[in-house]
FIPA-426650 format. One record per residue (C-alpha): residue number from 1; chain; x, y, z. Coordinates in nm, 2 decimals, decimal comma. Layout:
# residues N
     n   chain     east    north       up
   NUM       A        X        Y        Z
...
This chain:
# residues 542
     n   chain     east    north       up
     1       A     0,72    -2,09    -0,39
     2       A     0,83    -1,79    -0,58
     3       A     1,24    -1,78    -0,50
     4       A     1,36    -1,48    -0,31
     5       A     1,62    -1,32    -0,45
     6       A     1,81    -0,96    -0,49
     7       A     2,09    -0,96    -0,73
     8       A     2,34    -0,74    -0,81
     9       A     2,55    -0,72    -1,13
    10       A     2,85    -0,95    -1,09
    11       A     3,09    -0,62    -1,13
    12       A     2,93    -0,42    -0,91
    13       A     2,87    -0,73    -0,61
    14       A     3,26    -0,73    -0,66
    15       A     3,32    -0,34    -0,61
    16       A     3,13    -0,40    -0,33
    17       A     3,28    -0,66    -0,13
    18       A     3,62    -0,54    -0,27
    19       A     3,58    -0,19    -0,09
    20       A     3,44    -0,38     0,25
    21       A     3,08    -0,25     0,20
    22       A     3,01    -0,62     0,21
    23       A     3,13    -0,78     0,49
    24       A     2,99    -1,18     0,41
    25       A     2,81    -1,16     0,77
    26       A     2,47    -1,26     0,83
    27       A     2,21    -1,15     1,07
    28       A     2,27    -1,47     1,33
    29       A     2,64    -1,42     1,35
    30       A     2,65    -1,06     1,44
    31       A     2,46    -1,18     1,74
    32       A     2,67    -1,44     1,83
    33       A     2,95    -1,24     1,73
    34       A     2,83    -0,98     1,99
    35       A     2,70    -1,20     2,28
    36       A     3,02    -1,37     2,27
    37       A     3,22    -1,05     2,30
    38       A     3,02    -0,90     2,61
    39       A     2,75    -1,17     2,72
    40       A     2,62    -1,01     3,03
    41       A     2,60    -0,67     2,88
    42       A     2,23    -0,56     2,90
    43       A     2,11    -0,56     2,54
    44       A     1,78    -0,51     2,55
    45       A     1,48    -0,32     2,78
    46       A     1,14    -0,33     2,74
    47       A     0,89    -0,30     3,05
    48       A     1,00    -0,53     3,28
    49       A     1,26    -0,76     3,09
    50       A     1,59    -0,70     3,06
    51       A     1,77    -0,91     2,85
    52       A     2,18    -0,96     2,82
    53       A     2,32    -1,06     2,50
    54       A     2,37    -1,38     2,62
    55       A     2,02    -1,44     2,71
    56       A     1,88    -1,26     2,35
    57       A     2,07    -1,55     2,18
    58       A     1,96    -1,76     2,38
    59       A     1,59    -1,67     2,39
    60       A     1,64    -1,62     1,98
    61       A     1,78    -2,00     1,98
    62       A     1,51    -2,14     2,13
    63       A     1,24    -1,99     1,93
    64       A     1,43    -2,07     1,64
    65       A     1,40    -2,45     1,77
    66       A     1,09    -2,42     1,85
    67       A     0,95    -2,31     1,52
    68       A     1,11    -2,58     1,35
    69       A     0,95    -2,83     1,54
    70       A     0,63    -2,67     1,47
    71       A     0,67    -2,78     1,15
    72       A     0,84    -2,47     0,96
    73       A     1,09    -2,55     0,74
    74       A     1,38    -2,31     0,65
    75       A     1,33    -2,10     0,39
    76       A     0,95    -2,05     0,42
    77       A     0,82    -1,68     0,51
    78       A     0,67    -1,58     0,84
    79       A     0,44    -1,26     0,87
    80       A     0,57    -1,13     1,21
    81       A     0,34    -0,82     1,32
    82       A     0,43    -0,73     1,66
    83       A     0,46    -0,43     1,88
    84       A     0,77    -0,27     2,06
    85       A     0,84    -0,53     2,30
    86       A     1,13    -0,75     2,36
    87       A     0,96    -1,01     2,19
    88       A     1,02    -0,87     1,88
    89       A     1,40    -0,89     1,87
    90       A     1,39    -1,29     2,01
    91       A     1,11    -1,35     1,71
    92       A     1,36    -1,18     1,42
    93       A     1,65    -1,31     1,55
    94       A     1,52    -1,67     1,60
    95       A     1,37    -1,66     1,27
    96       A     1,72    -1,59     1,11
    97       A     1,88    -1,88     1,31
    98       A     1,61    -2,14     1,15
    99       A     1,66    -1,97     0,80
   100       A     1,35    -1,84     0,81
   101       A     1,20    -1,54     0,65
   102       A     1,02    -1,26     0,85
   103       A     0,80    -1,04     0,64
   104       A     0,73    -0,70     0,86
   105       A     0,39    -0,61     0,92
   106       A     0,28    -0,28     1,13
   107       A     0,10    -0,30     1,47
   108       A    -0,16    -0,10     1,26
   109       A    -0,25    -0,34     0,96
   110       A    -0,56    -0,50     0,96
   111       A    -0,70    -0,79     0,74
   112       A    -0,66    -0,60     0,38
   113       A    -0,31    -0,55     0,44
   114       A    -0,22    -0,82     0,64
   115       A    -0,35    -1,10     0,38
   116       A    -0,22    -0,95     0,07
   117       A     0,12    -0,96     0,28
   118       A     0,04    -1,35     0,33
   119       A    -0,06    -1,36    -0,06
   120       A     0,22    -1,23    -0,18
   121       A     0,52    -1,40     0,03
   122       A     0,37    -1,73     0,04
   123       A     0,36    -1,73     0,41
   124       A     0,31    -2,02     0,63
   125       A     0,33    -1,86     0,93
   126       A     0,23    -1,60     1,13
   127       A     0,33    -1,44     1,49
   128       A     0,14    -1,18     1,68
   129       A     0,09    -1,04     2,00
   130       A    -0,23    -1,11     2,20
   131       A    -0,35    -0,79     2,27
   132       A    -0,19    -0,44     2,15
   133       A    -0,41    -0,10     2,23
   134       A    -0,71    -0,25     2,31
   135       A    -0,70    -0,46     1,95
   136       A    -0,68    -0,87     1,98
   137       A    -0,44    -1,00     1,73
   138       A    -0,60    -1,32     1,75
   139       A    -0,93    -1,24     1,61
   140       A    -0,75    -1,08     1,32
   141       A    -0,53    -1,45     1,27
   142       A    -0,89    -1,59     1,25
   143       A    -0,94    -1,39     1,01
   144       A    -0,65    -1,45     0,83
   145       A    -0,63    -1,84     0,80
   146       A    -1,01    -1,82     0,67
   147       A    -0,86    -1,58     0,37
   148       A    -0,56    -1,73     0,36
   149       A    -0,52    -2,15     0,43
   150       A    -0,19    -2,17     0,30
   151       A    -0,11    -1,97     0,63
   152       A    -0,09    -2,29     0,87
   153       A     0,09    -2,20     1,19
   154       A    -0,01    -1,90     1,44
   155       A     0,22    -1,80     1,73
   156       A     0,11    -1,58     1,97
   157       A     0,34    -1,38     2,23
   158       A     0,11    -1,38     2,52
   159       A    -0,20    -1,53     2,62
   160       A    -0,21    -1,77     2,29
   161       A    -0,64    -1,83     2,31
   162       A    -0,68    -2,09     2,06
   163       A    -0,32    -2,07     1,95
   164       A    -0,02    -2,15     2,03
   165       A     0,16    -1,92     2,30
   166       A     0,58    -1,82     2,21
   167       A     0,66    -1,93     2,56
   168       A     0,50    -2,33     2,48
   169       A     0,66    -2,40     2,15
   170       A     0,75    -2,74     2,16
   171       A     1,13    -2,86     2,25
   172       A     1,39    -2,71     1,97
   173       A     1,39    -2,98     1,69
   174       A     1,77    -2,92     1,51
   175       A     1,89    -2,56     1,39
   176       A     2,05    -2,57     1,05
   177       A     2,43    -2,68     1,09
   178       A     2,50    -2,32     0,87
   179       A     2,40    -1,98     0,85
   180       A     2,23    -1,85     0,54
   181       A     2,46    -1,69     0,31
   182       A     2,52    -1,32     0,31
   183       A     2,38    -1,30    -0,01
   184       A     2,07    -1,46     0,06
   185       A     1,72    -1,26     0,11
   186       A     1,74    -1,19     0,47
   187       A     1,34    -1,09     0,51
   188       A     1,11    -0,89     0,32
   189       A     1,00    -0,55     0,37
   190       A     0,71    -0,35     0,31
   191       A     0,72    -0,06     0,06
   192       A     0,57     0,28     0,14
   193       A     0,33     0,19    -0,07
   194       A     0,26     0,51    -0,31
   195       A     0,07     0,27    -0,55
   196       A    -0,21     0,06    -0,42
   197       A    -0,14    -0,21    -0,15
   198       A     0,24    -0,22    -0,02
   199       A     0,53    -0,39    -0,24
   200       A     0,76    -0,64    -0,08
   201       A     1,13    -0,55    -0,09
   202       A     1,38    -0,82    -0,03
   203       A     1,68    -0,73     0,12
   204       A     2,00    -0,95     0,21
   205       A     2,18    -1,00     0,43
   206       A     2,47    -0,81     0,33
   207       A     2,33    -0,48     0,20
   208       A     2,10    -0,45     0,53
   209       A     2,43    -0,48     0,75
   210       A     2,61    -0,27     0,58
   211       A     2,32     0,00     0,60
   212       A     2,27    -0,02     0,98
   213       A     2,64    -0,08     1,04
   214       A     2,76     0,24     0,84
   215       A     2,46     0,39     0,97
   216       A     2,58     0,33     1,31
   217       A     2,90     0,49     1,29
   218       A     2,77     0,82     1,10
   219       A     2,52     0,85     1,42
   220       A     2,79     0,82     1,66
   221       A     2,65     0,46     1,83
   222       A     2,88     0,27     2,06
   223       A     2,90     0,01     2,37
   224       A     2,77     0,34     2,58
   225       A     2,51     0,45     2,38
   226       A     2,13     0,38     2,45
   227       A     1,88     0,42     2,19
   228       A     1,48     0,44     2,21
   229       A     1,27     0,23     1,96
   230       A     0,99     0,50     1,98
   231       A     0,85     0,44     1,66
   232       A     0,70     0,11     1,57
   233       A     0,99    -0,11     1,52
   234       A     0,91    -0,26     1,22
   235       A     0,94     0,01     1,03
   236       A     1,27     0,06     0,80
   237       A     1,37     0,40     1,01
   238       A     1,39     0,26     1,38
   239       A     1,46    -0,06     1,25
   240       A     1,82     0,04     1,08
   241       A     1,89     0,40     1,03
   242       A     2,05     0,31     1,27
   243       A     1,74     0,17     1,51
   244       A     1,74    -0,15     1,68
   245       A     2,00    -0,33     1,41
   246       A     2,25    -0,09     1,43
   247       A     2,23    -0,02     1,80
   248       A     2,32    -0,40     1,85
   249       A     2,56    -0,43     1,59
   250       A     2,77    -0,14     1,84
   251       A     2,73    -0,36     2,16
   252       A     2,48    -0,06     2,27
   253       A     2,13    -0,10     2,44
   254       A     1,79    -0,11     2,31
   255       A     1,52     0,02     2,51
   256       A     1,13    -0,09     2,36
   257       A     0,92     0,21     2,42
   258       A     0,53     0,04     2,38
   259       A     0,42     0,44     2,26
   260       A     0,63     0,74     2,13
   261       A     0,41     1,01     2,30
   262       A     0,63     1,19     2,58
   263       A     0,43     1,07     2,88
   264       A     0,58     0,75     2,78
   265       A     0,92     0,83     2,62
   266       A     1,04     1,11     2,84
   267       A     1,06     0,87     3,18
   268       A     1,20     0,61     2,99
   269       A     1,48     0,88     2,87
   270       A     1,55     0,97     3,21
   271       A     1,56     0,57     3,34
   272       A     1,77     0,48     3,08
   273       A     2,02     0,73     3,03
   274       A     1,92     0,70     2,61
   275       A     2,14     0,89     2,46
   276       A     1,95     0,88     2,09
   277       A     1,59     0,78     1,89
   278       A     1,42     0,88     1,63
   279       A     1,11     1,08     1,58
   280       A     0,85     1,17     1,29
   281       A     0,78     1,54     1,26
   282       A     0,45     1,56     1,41
   283       A     0,57     1,38     1,70
   284       A     0,89     1,58     1,72
   285       A     0,63     1,86     1,74
   286       A     0,49     1,67     2,03
   287       A     0,82     1,66     2,24
   288       A     0,92     2,01     2,15
   289       A     0,62     2,10     2,33
   290       A     0,60     1,85     2,62
   291       A     0,93     1,92     2,66
   292       A     0,90     2,27     2,86
   293       A     0,72     2,13     3,13
   294       A     0,81     1,77     3,18
   295       A     0,96     1,72     3,51
   296       A     1,18     1,44     3,38
   297       A     1,55     1,46     3,36
   298       A     1,62     1,43     2,92
   299       A     2,00     1,54     2,99
   300       A     2,14     1,21     2,88
   301       A     1,98     1,25     2,49
   302       A     2,26     1,33     2,26
   303       A     2,07     1,29     1,93
   304       A     1,74     1,37     1,83
   305       A     1,68     1,21     1,45
   306       A     1,39     1,32     1,30
   307       A     1,23     1,13     0,94
   308       A     0,98     0,98     0,76
   309       A     0,86     1,29     0,61
   310       A     1,02     1,65     0,60
   311       A     1,10     1,83     0,87
   312       A     1,00     2,23     0,84
   313       A     1,32     2,45     0,91
   314       A     1,13     2,68     1,15
   315       A     1,06     2,35     1,40
   316       A     1,40     2,24     1,31
   317       A     1,56     2,51     1,45
   318       A     1,41     2,45     1,79
   319       A     1,51     2,11     1,87
   320       A     1,88     2,24     1,98
   321       A     1,72     2,49     2,22
   322       A     1,41     2,34     2,41
   323       A     1,57     1,95     2,41
   324       A     1,92     2,06     2,43
   325       A     2,09     1,78     2,18
   326       A     2,19     1,80     1,81
   327       A     1,88     1,75     1,55
   328       A     1,97     1,47     1,28
   329       A     1,71     1,47     0,99
   330       A     1,75     1,13     0,82
   331       A     1,56     1,11     0,43
   332       A     1,54     0,75     0,32
   333       A     1,31     0,43     0,20
   334       A     1,30     0,10     0,28
   335       A     1,42     0,02    -0,09
   336       A     1,74     0,13     0,05
   337       A     1,89     0,46     0,02
   338       A     1,95     0,67     0,34
   339       A     2,06     1,06     0,38
   340       A     2,19     1,23     0,70
   341       A     2,29     1,52     0,85
   342       A     2,61     1,45     1,01
   343       A     2,65     1,56     1,39
   344       A     2,92     1,80     1,26
   345       A     2,74     1,99     1,04
   346       A     2,66     2,34     1,04
   347       A     2,34     2,43     1,20
   348       A     2,26     2,50     0,85
   349       A     2,31     2,26     0,69
   350       A     2,12     2,04     1,00
   351       A     1,84     2,29     1,01
   352       A     1,81     2,34     0,60
   353       A     1,86     2,01     0,47
   354       A     1,76     1,60     0,49
   355       A     2,12     1,50     0,48
   356       A     2,37     1,33     0,22
   357       A     2,37     0,96     0,13
   358       A     2,54     0,72     0,39
   359       A     2,79     0,55     0,12
   360       A     3,06     0,69    -0,14
   361       A     2,93     0,43    -0,39
   362       A     2,56     0,57    -0,35
   363       A     2,49     0,64    -0,73
   364       A     2,24     0,96    -0,72
   365       A     2,06     1,11    -1,00
   366       A     1,87     1,42    -1,02
   367       A     1,63     1,45    -1,36
   368       A     1,38     1,65    -1,53
   369       A     1,08     1,50    -1,64
   370       A     1,23     1,40    -1,98
   371       A     1,50     1,21    -1,80
   372       A     1,78     1,47    -1,83
   373       A     2,02     1,55    -1,56
   374       A     1,94     1,90    -1,35
   375       A     2,21     2,18    -1,23
   376       A     2,27     2,14    -0,90
   377       A     2,06     2,35    -0,69
   378       A     1,75     2,28    -1,00
   379       A     1,46     2,04    -0,87
   380       A     1,43     1,73    -1,02
   381       A     1,33     1,36    -0,98
   382       A     1,57     1,12    -0,74
   383       A     1,71     0,83    -0,89
   384       A     1,99     0,59    -0,69
   385       A     2,12     0,30    -0,70
   386       A     2,41     0,13    -0,45
   387       A     2,47    -0,14    -0,21
   388       A     2,23    -0,08    -0,03
   389       A     1,96    -0,01    -0,26
   390       A     1,74    -0,31    -0,41
   391       A     1,75    -0,37    -0,80
   392       A     1,36    -0,54    -0,78
   393       A     1,01    -0,58    -0,59
   394       A     0,94    -0,94    -0,51
   395       A     0,70    -1,10    -0,72
   396       A     0,57    -0,77    -0,92
   397       A     0,68    -0,74    -1,26
   398       A     0,46    -0,43    -1,30
   399       A     0,62    -0,25    -1,03
   400       A     0,99    -0,33    -1,13
   401       A     0,94    -0,22    -1,47
   402       A     0,78     0,09    -1,34
   403       A     1,01     0,13    -1,02
   404       A     1,38     0,05    -1,21
   405       A     1,59     0,15    -1,51
   406       A     1,71    -0,05    -1,73
   407       A     2,05    -0,02    -1,61
   408       A     1,93    -0,06    -1,19
   409       A     1,85     0,25    -1,05
   410       A     1,57     0,29    -0,84
   411       A     1,31     0,55    -0,92
   412       A     1,25     0,66    -0,60
   413       A     0,94     0,91    -0,65
   414       A     1,08     1,21    -0,44
   415       A     1,13     1,53    -0,61
   416       A     1,45     1,70    -0,47
   417       A     1,72     1,95    -0,51
   418       A     2,05     1,89    -0,45
   419       A     2,33     2,12    -0,31
   420       A     2,69     2,10    -0,29
   421       A     2,87     1,84    -0,11
   422       A     2,55     1,61    -0,21
   423       A     2,29     1,75     0,07
   424       A     1,94     1,66    -0,03
   425       A     1,67     1,93     0,04
   426       A     1,35     1,72    -0,02
   427       A     1,05     1,90    -0,20
   428       A     0,76     1,66    -0,23
   429       A     0,70     1,39    -0,39
   430       A     0,60     1,30    -0,78
   431       A     0,34     1,02    -0,71
   432       A     0,01     1,04    -0,60
   433       A     0,10     0,96    -0,25
   434       A     0,03     1,11     0,10
   435       A     0,30     1,11     0,34
   436       A     0,05     1,11     0,70
   437       A     0,28     1,17     1,00
   438       A     0,54     0,93     0,84
   439       A     0,29     0,70     0,74
   440       A     0,28     0,65     0,40
   441       A    -0,05     0,58     0,21
   442       A    -0,17     0,54    -0,16
   443       A    -0,45     0,71    -0,26
   444       A    -0,59     0,44    -0,54
   445       A    -0,63     0,23    -0,27
   446       A    -0,83     0,43    -0,05
   447       A    -1,03     0,54    -0,36
   448       A    -1,09     0,20    -0,40
   449       A    -1,23     0,13    -0,08
   450       A    -1,47     0,37    -0,10
   451       A    -1,58     0,31    -0,40
   452       A    -1,70    -0,06    -0,26
   453       A    -1,99     0,17    -0,01
   454       A    -2,32     0,17    -0,18
   455       A    -2,36     0,52    -0,17
   456       A    -2,05     0,59    -0,34
   457       A    -2,02     0,73    -0,70
   458       A    -1,69     0,77    -0,75
   459       A    -1,41     0,91    -0,51
   460       A    -1,04     1,08    -0,53
   461       A    -0,83     1,14    -0,26
   462       A    -0,55     1,38    -0,22
   463       A    -0,30     1,52     0,03
   464       A    -0,33     1,83     0,22
   465       A    -0,11     2,05     0,43
   466       A    -0,12     1,97     0,78
   467       A     0,06     2,18     1,10
   468       A     0,05     1,92     1,31
   469       A     0,04     1,54     1,06
   470       A     0,26     1,77     0,77
   471       A     0,00     1,61     0,54
   472       A    -0,39     1,50     0,64
   473       A    -0,58     1,28     0,40
   474       A    -0,88     1,42     0,24
   475       A    -1,11     1,23     0,00
   476       A    -1,35     1,37    -0,19
   477       A    -1,68     1,17    -0,30
   478       A    -1,92     1,17    -0,54
   479       A    -2,25     1,01    -0,37
   480       A    -2,45     0,75    -0,55
   481       A    -2,80     0,89    -0,48
   482       A    -2,82     1,03    -0,12
   483       A    -2,53     1,11     0,04
   484       A    -2,38     0,88     0,35
   485       A    -2,24     1,06     0,65
   486       A    -1,88     1,11     0,70
   487       A    -1,87     0,95     1,01
   488       A    -2,05     0,61     0,82
   489       A    -1,85     0,60     0,55
   490       A    -1,54     0,66     0,79
   491       A    -1,65     0,39     0,97
   492       A    -1,76     0,20     0,65
   493       A    -1,38     0,18     0,60
   494       A    -1,29     0,04     0,92
   495       A    -1,52    -0,23     0,86
   496       A    -1,33    -0,32     0,60
   497       A    -1,01    -0,44     0,79
   498       A    -0,82    -0,13     0,71
   499       A    -0,53     0,03     0,88
   500       A    -0,63     0,35     1,11
   501       A    -0,42     0,59     0,93
   502       A    -0,59     0,51     0,62
   503       A    -0,89     0,61     0,67
   504       A    -0,98     0,96     0,53
   505       A    -0,93     1,24     0,80
   506       A    -1,16     1,46     0,60
   507       A    -1,43     1,35     0,36
   508       A    -1,61     1,61     0,14
   509       A    -1,90     1,58    -0,08
   510       A    -1,90     1,74    -0,43
   511       A    -2,17     1,67    -0,76
   512       A    -1,93     1,58    -1,01
   513       A    -1,56     1,55    -1,15
   514       A    -1,40     1,77    -1,40
   515       A    -1,31     1,57    -1,69
   516       A    -1,12     1,55    -2,05
   517       A    -1,35     1,65    -2,40
   518       A    -1,43     1,27    -2,45
   519       A    -1,49     1,20    -2,08
   520       A    -1,16     1,07    -1,98
   521       A    -1,06     1,12    -1,62
   522       A    -0,70     1,17    -1,54
   523       A    -0,60     1,03    -1,22
   524       A    -0,34     1,27    -1,14
   525       A    -0,46     1,54    -1,30
   526       A    -0,81     1,52    -1,08
   527       A    -0,64     1,50    -0,80
   528       A    -0,39     1,77    -0,84
   529       A    -0,71     1,99    -0,95
   530       A    -0,87     1,93    -0,65
   531       A    -0,61     2,01    -0,43
   532       A    -0,57     2,30    -0,59
   533       A    -0,94     2,41    -0,60
   534       A    -0,98     2,34    -0,20
   535       A    -0,70     2,54    -0,13
   536       A    -0,77     2,83    -0,32
   537       A    -1,11     2,80    -0,15
   538       A    -0,95     2,80     0,21
   539       A    -0,71     3,08     0,12
   540       A    -0,44     2,81     0,18
   541       A    -0,07     2,78     0,11
   542       A     0,06     2,43    -0,03
């Protein structure tokens, strides 16, 4: 297998350790320490389950031994596709203890994405729920194994059907005598996928633990805090900003919500005394609307984090008067850099910016298109490096050459303004990237799928502003002969095993695309032109 590594230059690694950013800890050590310090404290709530720290540790160790007994070996990669259920955490901590490598996938992903992750990571295992939101993941496992023969082991949380149930793992094998090294890769996360399918992001114990431990401190987490995981927990935001890992690091309680809808989340807030949670902007708007008439007591909620996409100031101003809690804006990326407004910031900073970086060691550049620094307050491209920002993707030389500078800065693809104090205001994306309700969609990937339809000659996918989703996707399609029905084209996309959020929200049929004098088409310019034309025709402001 291609080795997993994430390497910082020796001088920077030494600096990060000397400054205490990297604490030479591992995920397994963290959970053992918390279980030893307060074994009986409730760590995790989900459905009817309430697990103490000691029980979470015991479950994780049983899973670790059982997975090794199946035939997996330390260093093997395992795709994990679980919804917001307690087993998510017992599984991933079990994988850490067995020195196996989780590869995180979202519940919405389907065969296209899962097969890509399995191939790219060279995965030997796949762990899923039996069913979620009406979808049978055991059938997806059948498809995956037919597509990627290297995936030998499928484990199912719930009814295993033809596969091994998580509750029926074989008697545990002996666990590794030692944890992984803190500098080792702990897991593979997925990128937003701004160009084609998602890239794999190797995160180390050192860098990721620093990120969520520092986040927990910034967000005011302590033993009495209760964190609601409302968004799909495999996302970087609800995992580490401060997320479930930050909450466990603080000795707090994690509550798993099977849905972020107010109908599901509000009763959990009232019952469990939730103090902090995170949402994407469309959900925050939905909560603000629902809070006015809810019978549930939301007074325990102290902090509502909003991230994943820009939260408009007009909506941001409503959080405190409607929900009675502090808004905390979060702007981050799975590759590393995370920015927060601080809980004691002035209201204008909280509602008008997307925060400032976690660490004094975060190096942030705002550059023009020629690579020159812009003046404070001017718009430019965001680049960054630091103690928890990766230096390379896994197994992707082309993406690495495009995304990282020779001196290790990550080109985020975000366009920002930097204000005094280091606060950032996000202006948008520099790439053909659609941010639909916090889910990142590659225009290029969707175009490829559309062009596979026999009645599609060409397609260009653009983002359009949407009051609810932030952005929606619109596909401009040149038909090959008679145009298909838009509904049939959407059904075709779903039938290709594509995540539902990637299916275009709107389809418009056109006769032709504009080309250059020599007949070439710049996809970036084409998408920009189509978007401008549509907005002009609709009288819509970009």
